[in-house]
N, C-alpha and C positions, 0 to 999 in steps of 0.2 A: 560579140564573141571574144574579144580580146587578142592581144599578142599572141598567146600560149595556143588558144584555139585555132586561130588564123595560120600559125605556123605548121600546128598538127595536121591539119586539113590540106594546106598548101603542100606539106612534106609527104603525107600519103599519095596524093595523086602524083607528085613528082617521083616519088618512090615507086610506084606502080609503072609509070612510063620507064625508069630507069631498070627496073627489074624486068620488064619485058625485054629490053633492048639488051641489057646485059646478060641475060639469059639464052637470048640467040645469040650472041657474040662469044659466049663461053662453048655453046655447042659448036661453033665454028672453029673454035680454037681446039676442041678437044678433037674434033674431025681431022683437021689440018694437023694435029702433033698426035695422031693415034699411037704411033710407034712408041713415041717418048712416054707417052702417058700409060701404054699397057706394058711397058717396061718396069715403071714404077708399080703399077697395079699387081703385076707378076709377084713382088717382093711382097706386096701386102698379102696376096692370096696363100702365097709360101708360110707366111707367118702364121695365118690364121689355120692353115692346114695343120701346122706343127701343134695347133690347140685343140684338134679334133675335128674341126668344123671343115666342111669340104666347101670351098668357093675358088671359083676359077676368075682368072684375069678378065676374060672375056665377060662372064657375068657381072662383075665390079663396073667394067668400062659401061657395059650396056645400061645399068643402073644408074651410074653416073650422069650420061647422056640424057637419059630420060629424067633425072632430076634436075638439070641444068636450068631448065625453064621455069619449072615449079618453083624451085629452091630460089630462083632469082626473083621471082614475084613475090613470093612470101616475104623471103628477107627484105626486099625492095620496100616493101609496105611498111614492116616494122621499123627498119632501120631509118625509111624515110620521115616516118612520125617522130622519132627520136631526134634526128637532124634537123628537119623542120621546126621544132620546139627550140633547138639550140639557135639556129639561124634567127628567130623572133627576138631572141635576145640580145644577138650580136649584131645583126645588121647594121646597126648604126655607126659600127667601130670599124666595118668593111668599106674600103676605099671605093670611089664609083660614086656617079652623079644621080642614077636610077637605080630601081629595083632590080631589074634585068642584069647591068654590070655586076650590082653586088652579088646576085645569084650566081653569075658564072665565075666571080672572084672566089665566092664559097666553095663553087664545083672545083675549082684548080687546087683551091687549100685541101679538100678530100681526096684529090687525085694523088697529090703529092704524100698525102699519110697515108692513104689505104693501098694505091697503086705503087708508087715508086717505094716507099718506104717499108710497108709491110708484105709487098709483093716480092722484096729480096730473096724471100724462101723459094719461090719459084725459080729465081735464076740459080739458086744452089740445087734444086732438085732437078730442073728440066732443061736448063742452058739458056743462054744468051738470046738465042732467037725466040723461044717461047716467051721467055720474061719481055723482050721488046714489042712482042706482038701483044701481050695482055695490056702492056702500058698503054699502045695506042687504042685498043679497043677500051681500055678502062678510061681513058681520056674522053673519048666521043660519049661513053654512057655517062660520064658524071658532068660533063658540059650540058647535055639533054636534062640532067636533072637539075644542075644550077639553073638552067633558062627556063623551065616549068616552073620551079619553086620560085624564082623571081617574079616572073609574070603573074602567077596566081596568089601570091601573098601580096603583090602590089595590088592586083584588082580587088581582093578581099580585104584588105587593110582599109581600103579607101572607102569601101561599101560600108564597113563597120565604123566607121568615124562619125561621131555625132554632127549634125548640122549646125551651124553657127547661126546665130539669129539673121546676120547680113546675108546670108546664103538663103535662109528661109523667106525673109522679107523681099529680097530680088527676085524671087519667083523661080531661082536654080535648084527647087528640092529634087535630090535625088541626082545632080548634075555637079558633082565636084571639081 
């Protein structure tokens, strides 16, 4: 299959796990911070009403809540495949003695980029408590992503490696 296929496949499964968990945690965050979210959605609804569309903050909140898990799963799969392919190319440069550690380090790097840096917009919009909550939930999701990615990449990479003559002759076929 090669490293790209292995990375894409491991990334898709890790992305699915991430998407489900992240979607659930996004719903929890939306519920916990409903008042803050509704305040921002009211601004959006007012802007849409100014353009002739009748949209309420409650309708936007309901839509956002309903799309949290579905969006998380679809986004997790798509981004998981892309990130899995990137992992296939860079895993040898990531510190760690085994693929699980490398996957976790990769998950932490993703968390710093997407959670900490890109999440700063949430700090500006929703405040410190929301931002810190999303950081905690984000690190949990991305550590799960990294763990699943590392475990599966390692499993499928070993499975796809050709057997050496020594392994074949020693009777260890299929047992690397």
